[in-house]
C-alpha positions in Angstrom: 2.7 -1.0 0.7 -0.7 0.6 -0.1 -3.6 -1.6 0.9 -6.5 -1.4 -1.5 -10.0 -2.8 -1.2 -10.7 -5.7 -3.6 -13.4 -3.6 -5.2 -11.0 -0.8 -5.9 -8.3 -3.1 -7.3 -10.7 -5.0 -9.6 -12.3 -1.7 -10.8 -8.8 -0.3 -11.6 -8.3 -3.1 -14.2 -9.5 -2.8 -17.8 -9.4 -6.6 -18.2 -9.6 -9.0 -15.2 -8.7 -12.3 -17.0 -8.7 -15.2 -14.6 -8.2 -14.7 -10.9 -8.0 -16.4 -7.6 -8.8 -14.6 -4.4 -7.9 -16.1 -1.0 -8.7 -14.7 2.4 -10.7 -15.0 5.6 -14.3 -14.6 6.3 -15.2 -11.2 7.9 -15.3 -12.8 11.4 -11.9 -14.5 10.7 -13.1 -18.0 11.4 -13.2 -19.4 7.9 -10.9 -19.5 4.9 -12.5 -18.1 1.7 -11.5 -18.7 -1.8 -13.0 -17.2 -4.9 -12.2 -17.9 -8.6 -13.3 -15.8 -11.6 -12.9 -15.8 -15.3 -13.3 -13.4 -18.2 -12.7 -13.9 -21.8 -11.5 -11.8 -24.7 -12.3 -14.2 -27.6 -15.8 -15.5 -28.4 -14.6 -19.0 -27.5 -13.4 -17.9 -24.0 -16.6 -15.9 -23.4 -18.6 -19.0 -24.3 -18.2 -20.8 -20.9 -19.9 -21.0 -17.6 -19.2 -22.7 -14.2 -21.0 -25.8 -13.3 -20.9 -27.8 -10.0 -19.0 -31.0 -10.3 -19.2 -33.1 -7.1 -17.6 -30.9 -4.4 -15.8 -28.7 -7.0 -16.6 -26.7 -10.1 -15.6 -26.9 -13.7 -16.0 -24.8 -16.8 -18.4 -25.9 -19.5 -19.4 -24.4 -22.9 -22.5 -22.3 -22.6 -23.3 -23.1 -26.2 -21.6 -26.3 -27.5 -22.3 -25.3 -31.1 -20.1 -22.2 -30.7 -17.1 -24.1 -29.1 -14.1 -23.9 -31.4 -11.3 -25.1 -29.2 -11.8 -26.4 -25.6 -8.0 -26.5 -25.0 -7.2 -24.1 -22.1 -10.8 -23.0 -21.4 -12.5 -26.2 -20.3 -11.1 -27.4 -17.0 -11.8 -27.8 -13.3 -10.5 -24.7 -11.5 -11.7 -26.1 -8.1 -11.5 -29.6 -6.8 -11.8 -30.9 -3.2 -9.6 -33.7 -1.9 -10.6 -34.7 1.6 -10.2 -31.5 3.7 -8.1 -29.8 1.0 -9.5 -27.4 -1.6 -7.4 -27.1 -4.7 -7.9 -23.9 -6.8 -5.9 -23.1 -9.9 -6.5 -21.2 -13.1 -6.2 -24.2 -15.5 -6.0 -27.9 -16.0 -3.1 -28.2 -13.5 -5.9 -28.6 -10.9 -6.3 -32.2 -12.1 -2.5 -32.8 -11.9 -2.4 -31.5 -8.4 -5.5 -33.4 -7.3 -4.2 -36.7 -8.7 -0.7 -36.4 -7.2 -1.9 -35.1 -3.8 -4.1 -38.1 -3.7 -0.9 -40.1 -4.0 0.6 -38.2 -1.0 2.6 -35.6 -2.9 2.5 -32.0 -1.7 0.9 -29.2 -3.8 4.4 -27.9 -4.8 5.7 -31.4 -5.6 2.7 -32.0 -7.8 2.9 -28.7 -9.6 6.7 -29.2 -10.2 5.8 -32.3 -12.4 4.8 -29.7 -15.0 7.3 -27.5 -16.8 4.9 -24.8 -18.0 1.3 -24.1 -18.7 0.4 -25.1 -22.2 -0.6 -21.5 -23.1 1.2 -20.9 -26.3 2.8 -18.5 -27.2 3.4 -17.6 -23.5 4.2 -21.0 -22.0 4.0 -19.6 -18.4 6.7 -21.4 -16.4 5.6 -23.3 -13.3 8.4 -21.7 -11.4 6.7 -18.3 -11.9 3.4 -19.7 -10.6 5.2 -21.1 -7.5 6.9 -17.8 -6.9 3.6 -16.0 -6.9 2.1 -18.6 -4.5 5.0 -18.3 -2.1 4.6 -14.5 -2.0 0.9 -14.9 -1.3 1.5 -17.2 1.6 
């Protein structure tokens, strides 16, 4: 398998979409997680990150231009005790709420059948498969 730098990988893509990057600090002593978003539609491009407690959420940059908050306004990062939950949609809240009730990340995510991203309806099983390969 060819190892590419993050810079080379991201520069090879015409459209980055939403992404989660997980790794270690340069000295190897800390876990590092980054989340990014891009948008194709005007509605998707009209959002910014704001701090929300110990996490972040998306918010409309210009409320007057927001046409449909569904799928673009969510908390991609939430902190529960010593756990940091990072996803690319509103499933962050599902995971947070159920992990707070002692379920695992995987158990919480399995309570959802798919991401409500019509017409794709990305199945949770696909998300879990990607996560397991990453670990």
